[in-house]
N, C-alpha and C positions, 0 to 999 in steps of 0.2 A: 296318436293320430287317428283315433277312432271316428273322427268326424268326416273323413273322406269316404264317399260312397260311389257306387257305379254312376249315378246320375248327377250328383252335386256334393256340396259340403254341408253337413248338417249334424248338429249335436246339442247336448245340454249346455246351457249357459249358466255359469262361467267355467264349468269344469272342462268341457270338450272344445268349446269355441268361446273366445273372449277377445278383448281389444288387442292383445299382443298377437294372438293367432291371426286376427283380421289384418293387422299391420303387415305381417310377413306375407300373407296371401296377396294383399294389395301391392306390396313392393315387387313381388315376382311376376305379377300379371302382365305388366307392359312388356317385359322381356319375353315372356312365354308367347304372347300373341303378336309381338312386333307392333305395339300400339304406342302412339305418343299422346293419346287422349283416351280416357275410359269413362263410359257412361255409368252412372250409379243411381239406383233407386232403392227404396226401402219400404218395408211394411210397417204395421203399427205396433209390433211387439215392443214390450217395455225395454228389452235389451237392444233394440235396433239402433237407437242413438249412439250407444257405446260402441257397438260393432262398426257403425258408420264412421265414427271418429277415428278408430284404428285403421280401417280400410283406406280412408281418404288420406291419412297421414302417410301410409305406406306407398300409395300410388304417387303422391306428390313428391315424397322423398326420393322416389326412383326417377323423378324428372318428368313425369307425365302429368297432363292436365286432367282434372275431373270435371265432368259435366253432370250437374246434380239435378235429377228429376224430382227430388224430394219424396214425399209420401206417394207411392205409386203401386199399381198392380204389376205383377210379373209380365203379363202380356203387353202392357204399355212399354216396358223395357225392351221386349222383343221388337215391337213396332218401331220404337225410336232407334234401336240398333240398326235395323235393316233400312228403314226409310232415310235415315240421316247419315248413313255410311260409317258407323263406328266399327273399328276392328276389335273392340273389346267392351264388354259391359258386365255389370254385376247387379243382381237384385238381392238385397239382404232380406231373407225370409226363411222360415221353416215350413212354409206352405200349410199343410193340414195338421202338422204335429201340435201337441199340447203346448201351453204357454211357456214352459221352461226351456223349450228348444229355440234355436235360431240357426241360420245357415247362410250360404252363399250359392246362388245360381249364376253360373258363369256362361257367357255366350261370346262367340267370335263373330267375325264378319258375316253378314247376311243372317244374323240371329241364329247361327248354327250352335247347338249346345256343345259345351265343353265338359265331357264326362271324365271318368277316371282314366279311360283308355285314350282319350283325345287331348290330354294336357294336364288334368288335375293330378294325375299320378306323378308328373314331373315336379309340380309344386310340392307335393307330398315328400318326394325324395329330397328336394332342395331343403325343405324345412327339417327333415330328419338328419340330414348331413350338416346342418348348421351353416348353410351357405351365407356368406357375409351380406350385409345390407347397408353399405355406405351411402351417405346422402349425396345426391347429385349436386354438381356445382351450381346448377340452375334448377331449383325445385319447381315443380309444377304449380299451377294455380287452380282454384275452384271457380267454376262458372255456373251460375243458376241457369237451368235449362227447362223452362216451363212450356210444355207443348200440350197441356191438357185439352185446350180448346181444339187444337188440330186433331187430336186423337178422338175427341167426341164427334167431330165432324165426319171423320172416317167411319166410325161405328154407325152414326145416323144414316150414312149412305146405304146401309143394309136394312134399316128398319122400315117396315110397311105399316099399313093401318091395322092396329091391333085393338082398336077402341071397342070391339065387340067382346073382348075377353075380360074375364075377372081373374086376376092373377095374384098369388101370394108369393113373395120373394123374401128369402132368408139369406142375409148377407154374412151370417156367422160372425158378426162383429169384425169382419175383415175389410180389406181395401176395395172390394166391389162396391162398398158404400160410397166411394168417391165419385162414382159415375151413374149408378142406377137411377137415382131421382132425376137427373138431367136427361137421361135417355128415355125412361118410361113414364115420367111425370108422376103425379100424385094419385093416380087411379089405383095402382096396385096396393095390396096390403103388404106393408113392409115389416119384417121381423129382424131384430138385432142388426139394425142398419147404421149403427154408430161405430166407427173404428175404435176398437178397444183391445189392446194386447193381453188383457187378463181374461178375455173371452167369457164374460158374465152370462151369456145366453147358453152356450154349449161349446164344446171343443169344435174347432173348425174343420172337422173331417166328416163330410156328408156321406161317406161310405158306411159309417157306423150307424146302425138303426136308431140308437138312442139319441143321436144328434138330429134326426129328422122328425122326432115326435111332435115338436111344436109346429112345424110346417104342415105335417099331415093333419093335425087337429085343426089348424086354421083353415086349410082347404075344405075340410068337411063342414066345419061350423059356418063358414062364409059362402059355401056353395060355389067355390072357385072352379074354373075350367082346368087349372093345373097349378102346381107349385114348383118353384125354382129355388135351388139352394147352391150357393157357391162355397168354395173352401176359403182358407184364410187369405191367399194371395190372388185369388180369382183366375187361376189358370185352369181350374176344374169346375165343372157344373154338373148337377144331377137334378132329376125331375121326379115328381109324383103326379099321378093322374088325378082326374076329378073326384075319384073316390078316396084320395089320400094314399093310394098304394104306390110303393116305390117301383120305378121302371129301371130295369137293369141297364146300365149305361151302354153296353154293347148294342142293345136293340135300338138305341137312339142313332147309332151310325146308319142303320137301315132307314129310320124316319127321315134323316137328313137327305137321303136320296130323293125325296120328294121335291126338294129345292134344287139340288144340283142336276139331277138326271131327268126329272120330269119338268119342272118349271123352266129351268135354264136350258134344258135339252142337251146337256153335255154328255159326252161318251168318253170313258177312260177308266183309269185305275183308282180303286178305293182301298185304303189301307186299314186293316184291322189287326189287333194283337192276337197272339197265339191262344188266348183264352176265350175268344169270341164265339158266340153261339153260331151253329150252322144256319140258323134262321137268317142271319145277316146276309150271307151270300145268296141264299135261296130267294130273298126278297129283292136284292139289288141287281142280280144278274139279268133277270128279264127286263129290267129298266135300262140296261145298257152299261152297267158297272162291271168292271173286271176286278173282283175282290182279291187282294194280295194279303198274305199273312206274314207278320214279322214279330220281332222281339218286343217285350214290354218295356216301356219307359221312354220319355222324351229324348234321352240321349241316343236312342236307337230309332225311334219313330220319325222324328223330324228330318234327320238326314235321309232316311229311307224314302219318305214321301217325295223328297226332292229328287233322289236318284231315279225313282220310277216315274217322275213327272206326274204324280197322282193328283187327283182333283181335290180330295179331302180324305180324312181318315179319323179313327178314334180308338179309344182304349176302354177296357172294362173299368178302369179307375176314374173315368169321367173326363179324360183329356180328349179334345177334338181339334184336329189339325186341318188347316186350310191353305191351299195353294195361294189364294188371294190374300192370305195373311202371312206371306213370306214362309210358307210351309210350317208355320208355328201354331201353337195351341192358344186358344183364348176362350175362357169360360163365358165371358159376356157376349162375344160374337156368336158363339154356339147358341146361347140362350135367345139372342135376337132372332136367329134363323128358325129355331124351334117355335118361338112365339108366333112368327109369321105363318109357319106351317099349321099350327093349331088354330089360328084365327081363320085361315082358309078352310080348314076342315069343319069348323063350327058353322061357317056360312053354308057348307054343304049338308049340314045336319048330322055331322059325324063327331063322336066323342073320342078323346085321346085313348081311353082305355080300350075302346072297340078296335081302333087302328092298331094299337100295340098287340092286342089279342090276335089280330089277323097276321101279324108278323111272326110272333113266337109260336112254334109248334112242338116244343120239346120240354121235358122236365129237366130242370137245371139245379145242380147242387150248390152253386155259388162256391167261392173259394173256401176250402177247409184247410186250416193251418195245423201243422204238426211241428212241435219244437223238438229237434233232435240234432245230434252232431253228425251222424253217419248219413248225410243227405244223399250222396252219390250212390252209395250201396242200396239205400232204400228205393231210390228212383229206378235203378236198374232192375231191382227185384220186382217192382210193380209192373214195369214194362215187360219183362221177360215172362212173368206169369200170364198176363192177359194175351200176349202174342202167341203163347203156346196153346191157349185155349181155343182161339179162333183166328182166322186169317184177316189181317188188317186190310182196309181199303186205301188207307193213306197213312204216311208216317212223316213226322217232322222232328228233327233232332237239334234244333236251335232253341235256346232258352228253355232248357229241360226237354221234355218229350211231349208231343201231341200225337196220339195214335187213334185213328178212326176205324170203326167197325160198322157193319151194315145198320145196326140198331142203336149204337151208342158210340161215344168217344170220350177220351180223357186227356187232360194236360197235367203234368206233374213237373214242378220247377222249383229251384231254390230261390228264396227271396234275395234280391240284391241289396236290400236295406235293413232287413230284420233277420233274426236267427230262426227262420222257419222254412219248412218244406211246404209248398202250397200245392193242393190237389183240387182239381175241378173236373166234373164230368157232366155229361148231358145224355139223356136217353129218350127213347120214344114212349116210355111208360114209367110211372112212378115206382112200380115194383121192381123193374129192371134197374132203375137208378139206385134204389135202396140196396139192392143185391150187390151192385158194383162198389158202392161206398163201403158197405160192411166188409167185403173181401179186401178192399184196399187198407182199411183200418187194421185188419188182421195181419196183413203182410208187413205194414210199417211198424206195428207193435214189436216185431222181432228186432228192430233196430233202435228202439228207444232206450 
């Protein structure tokens, strides 16, 4: 049962996830969520049709109907779930993972995520126990449910005049390709914009530098104002500036404040994850945003944004959540808002790199991964050492630790999806940053 993770179900096909696995997950889903109909979408991975066949057979054998979105982005599933009142939905996808992976992203009513602690753990237990799967006396039926035009109209409602921009858009051979041409027209320079589950362009993970090379080169060669890159299922988006330089996704939370807090004049809470730069709050607070920090991952972020009635939020991984989007994340909606902002900046004679430079005031390590078993001991050792050296100004003990000091801060946390301990720190100078990273490596080495 190694495919069950904190946020979703994901594993290598057909070893960890396959048609039989999908059948059982599908069969148990209506009972788990009290649903008599289940919305289903899927990405373009080569294994998705087989997973779909198993999932749908399980749902219908349990007596529930299936509403089939067909090929879709994950945010389209969120939209349809909330807008059309489904109590249960599934997107078949492995998001940004390589081609040999596939998985299931499950949502409940109002597009709230179903993670391991919110229901997936129950399905895991039922599967492990061999809970019976008798066919219902009246099997469910499958209904085609094509709302692509409705969804396009919803997204177009946010798009302003961006005709002054020259943009490069990398779809990573993912399902963002289903919508970008219809939204942005033929003016942008498109890369890898054909859905292809073999990912011939590059792996669909924009967080890895090697997967952004083609986009950065295109931006520089064609003198674009910015570049946009989506992951495989289009729930994440990342950006490069007009120089082709990568923009840390947490800084884009701050940039989005120009739409919500400045242009729309809203005041309220903005969500960031525990790894976010201090620059985010320093930029948003004077604009009227109250920045709240929470755990990493949609399973935690989407419910939290709803709980605090936040305006919007984001994560270092490139997820952006919006109250207007049912407190869910959408890579395409985020990109629309960013393009609007950059178009307005260009009219003012300002470049994206200059604006981001004005937001960011710190040296940042980015996430550093350590592969080790004794994660908890290593985390405690790092925290205890630095707290003994100087007095913290702030401490957070959810999702690992975030400890802040006058001139620097760090976050250390175990990955929820991979066998890594992740460390990130930020400092007022490069020398201080390097000193803290070196000391952390020294401490963690004792636990490897």
